[in-house]
N, C-alpha and C positions, 0 to 999 in steps of 0.2 A: 702419690701419697707416700710418706715416709713410714716404714715399718717400725712399730714401737715394741720391739721384743728383745733388745739387748739389755742384760742385767749386770750391773757391777755392784754387788751388794754384800751384806752379811759380814762386816768386820767390826772390830772394836775401835771406836773413835778415840783419838788422843791428839794433843798438840793444839794448834791454833783453830779457834772456832769464831766465825763472825756471823751473827744473826742477820738475815736479810729480810725475812718476813715472819711475823708472829700474829696471833689473833687474840691477844690478851689485853689490848688497849694501849700497849706501850707506843708512845708517839713516834719513837725512832724507827719502829719496825712494823707499824700498822700501815698497810699500803692500800691504795684505791683499786682493788681488784675488780675486774669486770669480765663477764662471759662474752666470748667471741665465737660465733658458730658459722658453719658453712653456708647458711642462707645468703651471706655476702657474695657467694658464687653460685647461687641457685639451688642450694641444698635445703634439707628439711630438718636437720639436727637441731635440738633445743637443749639449753642448759641454763642454770641460774646459780647465783652465789649469795650466801648469807653467812653470818657468824653466829656461833652458839657454843656456850661453855668453853670459851677460849680456843675454839677450833673454827677453821674455815670450812663451810659445807658447800661443796661443788657437786651438783647433781644434774642429771639430764639423760639424754639418749642420743647416741650417734646413729644417724639413719643414712640410707642410701641416697646419693645425689642422683636424681633421675637421668639427667643428660649424660652423666658419666657411667652410670650403671655400677657404681662402686660406693662404698661407705665414705662419708665425709669426715668432719672433725668437730670437736668441741674443745676450745682452749680457754684457759683462765689466765688473764694478763694484767700486769700492773706496771705503770711507769713511776719513776721517782728519782730521788737523789740518793744514790747508793754509796756505801763506803768503798774504799780501795781494797780489793780482795786479792792483790798480787801475791800475798804471802801464803795463799791457800792452793790446794791441788784439785778441788772438785766441789760439787754441790751435794749436800746431804739433805734428804727429804724425809720427814716423819709423817706418814700418811696411812690411812686405813680405809679399805674398800668395805663398806658396810652392807652391800647387797650380795647375797650368796652367789649369784651368777653375774655379778657386775664385771665390767671391762677390766682387764688386767694389763693391757698394753698402754703405756704412758710415756711421755717424754718431758724432760726439763728443757726450758728454752730461756736463753739470755740474749739480749740485744746490747751491743756496744755502739758507741758513736761511730767507730770505724765500720762495723758491719752494716749499720743502717745506710751508709753511703756507698755500699758495695755494688748496688744496682739501682736502676730507676725505680723499682718497686720496693727497695729496701731489702736488707738481709738480716738474718739472725742465726745464732748458734743453737743447735739442738742435739740432745743425746737421749737415748731411749733406756727405759728400765721396765721390768716386768714385775707386777705385784705377785707375791706368793703368800699362800695361806699361813697365818701365824707369824708373819713378819711385817713390821711397820716402819723400819728404818732402812734407807737405801742410800748408798754413796755412789755418785756418778763422777768419775774423774774428768778433768778438762780434756784429757787425751781422747775421750770417747765422743767429743762434740764435733759436729760437722756444720758447715755454714750453707744456708740455702735461702731461697726466696720463693714462697708459694709452691713448695714442693720441688723446686728446681735447684740442684746443687750448684753452688757458686765457687769459683776459684779466685775471686777478687777480694776476699774478706781479710786476707793477711793472716797473721799469727795470733791466735786467741791469747796465748800466754802474755803477749805484749799489750793486751787490751783490757786486762782485768782491773785497771784503775779508771775505766770509763764506762762502767755498766749503767745503762739507762732504762732497761726494762727486764722484767722477770716473769716467767710463766710456767704453767704446767698444762699438758693437754693430752688428748687421745685422738687418733685418726686411723683410718684404714680398716677398722673392724666395727661392725654394727652391733649395738646393744646398749642397755641402760647402765648407769653407774651412779654411785653416791660416795664421794670421797670425803673423809674427815681429815683435814690437813692440820697438823699441830704446829709445824715449823718448816722453814726452808733456810738453810745455813750454808755458808762457804766454810770449808774446813781444810786443814792440812791432810796429807795422806794418812788414812787410818792404819793402825798397826794391828797385827794379828795376835791373838792370844798365844802364849807359849805352846808349841807343839800342836797348834790347831790346823796347820796346813799339812798336806801330804807331800813329803819330799820325793821328788823324782830323780833329780840330779844334784850332786854336790861335787866338790873338788878337794875334799878333805881326806880322801883315801878310804871312806866307808864303802865296803864291797857292794852293798845292795844299790848304792846310788852313784857308783863310779862307772864311767864310760871311757872308751878309747876314742880320742878326738883326732880328726883329720881336717886339714885346711884345704879349701879349693878356691882358686882365684880365676877371674875371667880371662887371663892370658891363654887358658885352654881353648878359648873361642876367639882369640885374636885381640883381646882387650889389654888394658894397661893398668888395671887396679893393682894395688899392693896391700898386703896385710900380714898380720902375725897373730898367733895365738899361743899363750903360755899358761901353765898352771903355776901360780905364784907360791912363795913360801908361806903366805897367809892362808893358803887353801882356797883360793878363788881362781876363776878363769878369766884371763885378760885377753880381750879381742880388740885390735886396733889396726888402723890403716887408712887408706884413701881409696874411695870409689871414683874411678876415672871414666872418661868417655871411651867407648869401644868404637874405634874408627870406622869399621865396616858397617856398624849400625847407626852411627851418629846419635848414640844414646848412652846413658850411664850403664856400666856393667855391674859386677857383683864381687863381693868377698863373702865366703861362707865357711863356717866351722860346723862339723857334723860329728855327733857322738853316737857310737854303736857298741855292741858287744854285750848287752845285758837287757833282759826283759824287765821293765820298770814296774813300779807299784800300780795296782789296779785303781784307776780314778773314775770308774763308772759312776760313782755317786757325786762327782764334782760338776760344777757348771762353768769353770774357767781355769786357765793356767795362771800361775803367779810367777813372777821373776823378781828376785831381790837383786838389784843392780845399782851401780853408780856410774857416772860418766862425766868426763870433762868436756863432752860435746852433746849435752842434752837436747840441743835444738836440731840435731841431725834427724831428718825425717825419713830415712831409708831403712830403719831397723825392722826386721821381720823375724818371726819364729815359726817353725814347722815341726811336725812330728809324724813319724811313720809307724806302721804296724803291719804284720803279715796279712795279706788279703785286701788291703786298700786298693781300689781299682787304679791301674797304671795310667799314666799320661804319656803316650807315645813310647819313648825309649827308657824312661826313668821309672823307678819304683814309685808307687802311689804314696802321697803324703797330704796332710792338711796344713795349710799355711795362711798366715795373715800378718799384717803390719802391726807394730806397737809403737807407742810414743811415750816420751819421758817428760816428767815435770821439769821445769827449768831450775834445776838445782844440781850442785856437784856432790850432794850428800847421798847416802844410801836411800833408796826408795823401793817400795813394792809396787810393781806394775801388774795390774789385773787385766787379763785378756779373755773376754767371754768366748765360750765355745761357738756361740752364734756368729762370731766374726770369721771363723775359719772356713776355707773352701778347699776342695781338692782340685779345683780348676783355676790355676793362676798362670799368668803370662810369663814366658821366658824373657820378655823384654823389660817388664817392670816389676815382676813378682806379685802383682796385684790381681784381684779377681774381677775388677771392673774395667779391664783393658780390652780393647780390640787391637790385635797385633797390627803394626803399621804397614807391613808390606801389602802389595796388591792381593786382594782376596784373603787378607789376614783373618785369623780366627778370632771370634768374639768369645771372651771368657765370661764365666758366671760366678756370682757370689751366692752364698747360702741365703735362702729365703728368710732366715732369721736375722739377717744383717740389714743395716740401713742403706747399704750400697746396692746399686742396680747396674746391669740387669741381674736377676737372681732366679734360682730354681731350687727345688727341694733336694734333688738327687746329689748335689755336690756338698751338702751339709755333712757334718760328722755323724757317723753311725756309732751308737753307743757300744756296739760289740767290739769295736777296735780300742776302746779306752782301757781294756783290761790286759792288753798285750803290746803296749808301746815299746819299741826296741830301737828307736831312732829319734834323736833330737837335733834340730838344726837352728843355728842363729845366723842371720843374713844381714849384710849391709848391701842394699841392692836398689837400683833404679833411681838413686838420687846422688848426684855428684857431690863430693866433699870428703873432708876428713871425718873419721868416726873413732870413738873410743868407748868401750863398754867393759866394765868389770862385773862379773857375775858371781854372787855368793852361792845362790841355789836357784833351781827351777822346780816348781811344784804345782800343786793344785789346791783349790779350796773346797772342803767338804760342804755340801749344800746345807748341812745342819748348823753351820756357824751362825751365831746371832750377834746383834749389836750389843 
């Protein structure tokens, strides 16, 4: 079962908005939603769907599947003829959980013509979000979506950003946690990247000379381990950080190496109240898939010879313009592979180590002890940007790195 606990929420929407589903009778956005539950695989979960007062009412209960000994799922799905959403950056859902103890773990699902052909059982893209008290609007970027079929991750679905003109199904669902729910859904839309209210983010790192957010930067390339990657990092006259180069194959490993820049020398702002990192960046290579971000703080458990840090990958929307990338803390792990930089890797050598993702991530295998401990978010003194584990040219210009306070609302 996919864990439905990644949230990318709480920002002020602007720019392009394309309605996908409403419940107000509009012929262009009224979809034939139907409830699909785990009894198709021997479970006992139940749900139903109705409309009321211009809202979709999805209610029911996720129950344990007896032969699995684990909670099943309840999904709400609709097929249809959808508009081209290539000009957008994610899905915005306006929804309210009306049961005091109702389920909070949910996912948005989209199926494209390409993903449906990705396996014999079909495939679809899912991204998770978590409902929070007092909040009804949630934005989930396409960079957070992964492709799977019946809970099994697929590598044959291609690039979602190239499939946004072939949407054939839309859905919302909950799985992996037992309990009742009653959702009132107002709308589902495709939108461009939301923008933050002025000064609403917490700035950790800038390149404009401000003492509190300035770090000393050092570049490290894989030639220290016999690789052939090249890269450069400069602070531009415009007060940004420019990181570019080429990640090449390390001959001894027969796998892509890395290029890294690391900033140290200052204890950064306390972000204990935040739920994700933010990076304001632009790139001439937005389709490069090897970007990663990491942060360190005194006391994070060490991994073998290196100081401890939390690390995860991040992905860019397919644009050369400035964008704000939101990276949920649930994605970070302190156990990542030296071969790929990822947490879901088993090192390739004989007897290679299996690494673990945070249990709040959609990736597996996972465990709780590698997740971010909040006590470290008040003493971050190390920020790292990586191009790692994916061969190719990369270019990234960074205006700032920060975090979003949990109190930001749409």
